[in-house]
C-alpha positions in Angstrom: -1.0 -46.7 33.6 -1.8 -50.3 32.5 -3.6 -50.8 29.2 -7.0 -52.0 30.5 -6.9 -49.4 33.3 -6.6 -46.7 30.6 -9.4 -48.1 28.5 -11.6 -48.3 31.6 -10.8 -44.6 32.4 -11.5 -43.2 29.0 -14.3 -45.4 27.5 -17.3 -43.8 29.2 -16.2 -40.2 29.0 -15.5 -40.5 25.2 -18.8 -42.2 24.7 -20.8 -39.8 26.7 -19.2 -36.7 25.3 -20.0 -37.9 21.8 -23.6 -38.6 22.9 -23.8 -35.0 24.1 -22.8 -33.8 20.7 -25.3 -36.0 18.9 -28.2 -35.0 21.1 -27.5 -31.3 21.3 -30.0 -28.9 19.7 -27.1 -27.0 18.4 -26.1 -30.0 16.3 -29.6 -30.4 15.0 -29.7 -26.8 14.1 -26.7 -27.2 11.8 -28.6 -30.0 10.0 -31.7 -27.8 9.7 -29.7 -24.9 8.2 -28.2 -27.4 5.7 -31.6 -28.3 4.5 -32.4 -31.5 6.5 -35.9 -31.8 7.9 -36.4 -32.2 11.6 -35.8 -35.7 12.7 -32.9 -38.2 12.2 -32.0 -37.4 8.6 -28.9 -35.3 9.3 -27.8 -37.7 12.0 -28.2 -40.8 9.9 -27.0 -39.3 6.6 -24.1 -37.5 8.2 -22.8 -40.2 10.6 -23.4 -43.2 8.4 -22.7 -41.6 5.1 -19.1 -42.7 5.3 -20.5 -46.1 4.2 -21.4 -44.6 0.8 -24.7 -44.9 -0.9 -25.6 -48.1 0.8 -29.1 -49.6 1.1 -30.7 -48.8 4.5 -30.5 -52.5 5.4 -26.7 -52.4 5.0 -26.5 -49.3 7.1 -28.5 -50.9 9.8 -26.3 -54.0 9.8 -23.2 -51.9 10.2 -24.3 -49.6 13.0 -26.3 -52.2 14.9 -27.5 -50.5 18.1 -30.2 -48.2 16.8 -33.6 -49.7 15.9 -34.1 -50.5 12.2 -37.1 -48.3 11.6 -35.3 -45.3 13.0 -32.3 -45.9 10.8 -34.3 -46.6 7.7 -36.5 -43.5 8.1 -33.5 -41.2 8.9 -31.3 -42.6 6.1 -34.1 -42.3 3.5 -35.2 -38.9 4.6 -31.7 -37.5 4.2 -31.1 -39.1 0.8 -32.8 -36.3 -1.1 -31.0 -33.4 0.7 -27.4 -33.9 -0.5 -24.9 -36.6 -1.6 -23.3 -38.6 1.1 -19.9 -37.0 0.7 -21.4 -33.6 1.4 -23.5 -34.9 4.3 -20.4 -36.4 5.9 -18.4 -33.2 5.4 -21.3 -31.2 7.0 -21.6 -33.6 9.9 -17.8 -33.5 10.5 -18.0 -29.7 10.5 -20.8 -30.0 13.1 -18.5 -32.2 15.2 -15.7 -29.7 15.1 -18.1 -26.7 15.7 -19.5 -28.4 18.8 -16.0 -29.2 20.0 -15.0 -25.5 19.8 -18.0 -24.6 21.8 -17.7 -27.2 24.5 -14.0 -28.0 25.0 -12.3 -25.7 27.4 -9.7 -23.3 26.0 -7.1 -24.2 28.6 -6.9 -27.9 27.6 -3.7 -29.1 26.0 -5.5 -30.2 22.8 -2.2 -30.4 20.8 -0.9 -33.2 23.1 -4.2 -34.9 23.1 -4.3 -34.8 19.3 -0.8 -36.3 19.1 -1.7 -39.2 21.3 -5.2 -39.7 19.9 -3.8 -39.9 16.4 -1.3 -42.5 17.4 -4.2 -44.6 18.7 -6.3 -44.0 15.5 -3.4 -44.9 13.2 -2.6 -48.1 15.2 -6.1 -49.5 14.9 -6.9 -52.6 12.8 -10.1 -51.7 11.0 -11.0 -55.1 9.8 -14.7 -55.8 10.5 -15.1 -52.2 11.7 -16.3 -50.4 8.6 -17.9 -47.4 10.4 -14.7 -46.7 12.2 -12.7 -47.1 9.0 -15.0 -44.7 7.2 -14.5 -42.0 9.8 -10.8 -42.6 10.1 -10.6 -41.8 6.4 -12.2 -38.4 6.8 -9.8 -35.4 6.6 -9.1 -33.5 9.8 -8.1 -29.8 9.2 -4.7 -28.9 10.5 -5.7 -25.3 11.4 -8.4 -26.1 14.0 -6.8 -28.0 16.9 -9.8 -27.9 19.1 -12.2 -29.0 16.4 -9.7 -31.7 15.4 -9.7 -32.9 19.0 -13.5 -33.4 18.9 -13.3 -35.1 15.5 -10.7 -37.5 17.0 -13.0 -38.2 20.0 -15.7 -39.0 17.5 -13.4 -41.4 15.6 -12.3 -43.2 18.8 -15.9 -43.4 19.9 -16.8 -45.1 16.6 -13.9 -47.6 17.2 -15.2 -48.7 20.5 -18.8 -48.8 19.3 -17.8 -51.1 16.4 -15.8 -53.3 18.7 -18.7 -53.5 21.1 -21.1 -54.6 18.4 -18.7 -57.4 17.4 -18.3 -58.4 21.1 -22.1 -58.3 21.8 -22.7 -60.7 18.9 -19.9 -63.0 19.9 -21.4 -63.2 23.4 -24.7 -64.4 22.1 -26.7 -61.1 22.4 -28.6 -59.3 19.8 -28.1 -55.5 19.5 -31.6 -55.0 20.8 -31.0 -57.1 23.9 -27.7 -55.3 24.6 -29.5 -51.9 24.4 -32.2 -53.1 26.9 -29.6 -54.5 29.3 -27.4 -51.4 29.1 -30.1 -48.6 29.0 -33.4 -50.2 30.0 -36.6 -50.7 28.1 -37.6 -47.0 28.0 -34.3 -45.8 26.6 -34.1 -48.7 24.1 -37.5 -47.6 22.8 -36.1 -44.0 22.5 -33.3 -45.3 20.3 -35.7 -46.9 17.9 -36.5 -50.4 19.1 -40.2 -51.1 18.8 -41.8 -52.4 22.0 -38.6 -53.7 23.5 -39.2 -56.3 26.3 -37.1 -57.0 29.4 -34.5 -59.6 28.8 -33.6 -62.7 30.9 -31.2 -62.3 33.8 -28.6 -64.3 31.9 -28.4 -61.5 29.4 -26.7 -59.3 31.9 -23.9 -61.8 32.4 -23.4 -61.9 28.6 -23.4 -58.1 28.3 -20.7 -57.9 31.1 -18.7 -60.4 29.2 -19.2 -58.3 26.0 -17.9 -55.2 27.8 -14.7 -57.1 28.9 -14.3 -58.4 25.3 -14.7 -54.9 23.9 -11.8 -53.8 26.2 -9.7 -56.6 24.9 -10.5 -55.7 21.3 -9.3 -52.2 22.0 -6.2 -53.2 23.9 -3.9 -53.3 20.8 -4.5 -49.6 20.2 -3.4 -48.6 23.7 -0.4 -50.9 23.6 1.2 -48.4 21.2 1.4 -45.8 24.0 3.8 -46.1 26.9 2.4 -46.3 30.4 3.2 -42.7 30.9 1.5 -41.7 27.7 -1.6 -43.7 28.6 -1.8 -41.8 31.9 -1.4 -38.5 30.1 -4.1 -39.5 27.6 -6.5 -40.4 30.4 -5.9 -37.0 32.0 -6.4 -35.2 28.7 -9.7 -37.1 28.1 -10.9 -36.0 31.6 -10.0 -32.4 30.8 -11.6 -32.4 27.4 -14.8 -34.1 28.3 -15.2 -32.5 31.7 -15.4 -35.8 33.5 -14.3 -35.9 37.1 -10.7 -36.6 37.8 -10.2 -39.9 39.6 
């Protein structure tokens, strides 16, 4: 399998599977049991805590795609619950717990983990601090299914960080990219206040940003052979439950 074909095959399943984890009530329940109030506190403190005790404005600049008021409220709400290191560990545990509940037992997670770790290790993390923070988090060796989900999360952070870079290089704001990609209603759901439709030219810029995101990810997938890339794509299909092409 060619590099860009592999990226095209796995990008959406990895993204959507991570979205399912983030939006699941079971994930929210873990945060509630840990002491977080209902809302975005567990999500923001857990996911973005790899940046350390940064000001909310810095967190917003790094993550990009969520509205600033949503991020600020969630980040500040979670600050009184636990230190960031504990919040990240709790969130990582939630990632692995969700994986154990949602990844089929007959998937070859050991092979997926081997290939995924090659990709993660090969990544250049310059200008991708959220990915770098998650790559640095320990992954238990005695939980292969949970480890597979954590690696999915890390790879998702890599593409998201690359996409933010690509969006800005193509002349779009993060808000505009969210409106183009998801529509006005969903952009509002993700925290953008009163988002407005964007000009038609924004779609062309967003499509260019998608292609550039693929190009930014290409060096990762170059470390795998063509056969390994095909195997990785099949494993992603199996892990995420996406249809086999």
